[in-house]
N, C-alpha and C positions, 0 to 999 in steps of 0.2 A: 404757419401762423400768418394771417393777414395783418397789415399795419394800416389803421385808419388815418386818413389825412384831412378829410373835410366832409361835412354832410350838406346835402342840398335841402336845407330846411331853415329858412330865415326866421329870425326872432323879432318881436315887436318892441322890445326894450333891452337896454344894456344889462347883461348878466353880471351885476356888480358883486354878488356873493361868490360866483364862480371865479371871477378875477381876484377877489380878495383871498379866497382859499388858495389859489395858485401862488399869489404873492407871499402869503404867510408860510406856505410849505417851502418855497425857495429860500426865504429869509432864514427860517429855522435851520435848514440844511446847511447853509453857508456858515453858520456859527456853531455847528455841531463839532465837538472835540474830535481830533483825528482826521479832519477833512483834508488838510494839506497833504498828509501822508497817503490818504486813500486815492487822491488824484494822481499822484506820482507813482503809486504802487509800492512805496517803500516806508510804510508806517513803522515807527520805532516801537519798542516795547512800552515805553512811557505813554505814547499816544494810544496804543491799544488798551492799556490799563485804564487810562482816563476815559476812553470811550466806553469800556465795559461798566465802569462806575456810573457814568452818565445814563446809560441804557437801563441799568439795574434800578435807578431811581425814577426814571420817567417813562419807561416802556411798560406795556401791559404784560404781565406774567400769568399764564393760565392757572397755575397752582394758587397764586395769590387771589385771583378772581373767584376761584371756587371755594377756597378755605379762609379767605380774609386774614391770612397770617403772613407776616414778613419773615424771611429767613433770618437765622441768628447771625450768620456771617455773609457779608457781601463784599465785592471788590471796593476798595477804598480809593482807587485811582493812583496809588503809589506802587512802586516797584520794589520787590525784595528778592534778591538772588536772581534767578532766571525766570521769575514769574510775577504775577500780580498779587499784591498783598491783600489779604482778607481781614475783615474786622467787623465789629457790630455796626449796624447802620446808625448814622448820626442824624437821620431825618425821619420824619413821620409821614409815611407814604399812604395815600388813599388808593386802594386798588380800583374802585370805580372811576375815580378821577384820572387814573393812569391810562384808561382806555382813551380818553379825550386827548391827552398829551401825546400818546403813541400815534395818533392819527396824523401828526405833523412831523414825524421822524422817519427818515429813510436810510437804508443801508448803503446807498451808493448812487452815483449819477444816473445809471440806467434805470434803477428802481424809481428814482424821482421823476425823470423825464418821461418814462413810460406812463406813470400814473397821471402826470399833469397833461399829457397829450390826450388821454381818454377823457379826462375831466373837462378840458377845454372844448373838445368836439361835441360831447354828448351832454355836458352839464348845462350849457346855455339854453337849450330848448326845454329841458326839464325845469329849470329855474323860471323860464318865461311862462310856462304853464302853471306852475305852483305859486309863483310870487316869491319875493326875496325872503321874507321871514319864514314862510312854510318850507321853502327849499333848504334853508339853513338847518331847521329842525329835522327835516327829512334826512339830510346828509348825516347829521350826528346820530340819529336813530339807527340808520343802516350800519354805521360804524360800530355802534354798541352791539347791535344784533350780531354782526359778523364776529366781533371779538369774543362775546360770550358764547356764541354758537361753537366757535373753535375751541374755547376753553372747556366746554361741556364734554367734548369727545376727546380732549387731551388734558384731563383734570390734573394730572400729576406732572405735567411738563413745566420745567423751569426756564425754558428758552424764552428770551424777550420777544414779544410780538409787536412789531412796528410797521408803520406805513399806512397810507390812505387807501390801500387797495380794497379793503372791505367796504368802506363808505362809497368809493367810486363804483364798485360792483353793484351797489344799490342803485346808483344813477343809471347804470347800463340796463338794469332790470326795469326801471321806470321808463326809460326811453323805448325799450322793446314793447312795453304795454301801450304807451301813448302814441308812438310813431313807428309801427312795424313796417310800413310801406315807404318810409323816407329813404332816399337814396344816399349812400355813403361812398365817397371815393376812397379806395384802398389801394395799397401796394402789395402785390402778391409776388413773393420770391420764387421765380422759376427761371433759373440761369441768370436772368436779370430781374429787376423789379418791374412787374407789369402793372400799370394803372388800370383799375377796373371800377365801374360804378355798380354797386350791389345794393339790394334792399337791406334795410337795417335788420330785419328778422333773420336774414342769412348770416350777416356779419356777427351779430350779437349771439345768435343761436349757436354758431360755430364756436365762438369764444366760450360760452357757458358749457358747451359739451366738453371742450378740452379741460376746463377747470374741474368738471365732475369726474372725468377719467383720471386726471392727475391727483385729485384728492384721495382716490383709492390706492394710490401708489403705483398705478400701472403706467407704463410708457414714459417715465421720467426718473432720472437718477437722483434729483435733489428734492424729492418730495418732503424730506425732513426739514429743509431750510425755507421752503415757501409754503405759506399757510393757504393752500388751495381750498381747504374746507371753509375758511373764512370768506373766500370769494363766493363760494356756492351759497352760503347762508346770506351774505349781503345781497347778492343778486335776487334771491327769492324774496327777501324782505322788501327790496325795492319794488318788485313786481306787485307784491301784496298791498303795499302802501299807496301805490299809484293807481291801482285798479279802480277805485271810486271816481277818479278823474277821467277815465277813458271815454265815457259817454259824451262829455261836453268838449272833448279835444278836437279842434279843427284839423282836417287832414293836411298832410304836407302838400306842397305844390306838385302838380303833375310834371314829370321830367320832360325835358326837351333835348333834342340832339341825339347822339348816338350812344348805344348801350351794347357792349360786347361786339362792336363793329357793325351794328345794324340799328335802325331807328326803333326807339322804344315804342311799344304799343300802349295805349291808355289802359291803366288799371293793372299793368304788369307788376 
């Protein structure tokens, strides 16, 4: 897996929506229940129960999205005996609205930082091309497409679906359509981390290929805990929504300097 670090594709205006999304995601994560324990790796049962109750209320649940029915018993956040106490929900949850709230919830530091890194690198140019308002709507639309796409093929799942991955996958799909030849500096793990400058179509195409393979359950042991199918749907939705803007998108600047240890040729 390559790790993107920076793209060689300047923007004309400040990506305020991208920065705002990153800020909100970090802010929400810092105040999620159970965070202190997750950082130290020693969450107590009370913290775990509190987190389960929080996710049950604010995360998207595929079965709720498909059937529009809340479960009769949910975690209350309290502890009873050696487990979490269950009880009738004391809130009125809107499944469609839970898709939006779930976009700002993350399961850990790596989950959060990985998503925000991709959003920071690729979101700025997509926002620059679309404009602030259209980009915000586009981001939400991709997130909804990813969540409902995942729920469609996992209609009976009761596992909470959280994270900005589906919406950010849409950003990656849009970037691939709009700037396939833009260069992206990446770190490739090979004994050490090798810095390489690769075209966006190679970086994002490789990323999408992995998500497609993993969504089938092949080559990964935690396919049940990561919503790879949501990534695939979000990516395709982003490509589709960005396609009408492709014709009027100015090309990225021609690269200068060295590429793979040799001078880059124009148009490579």
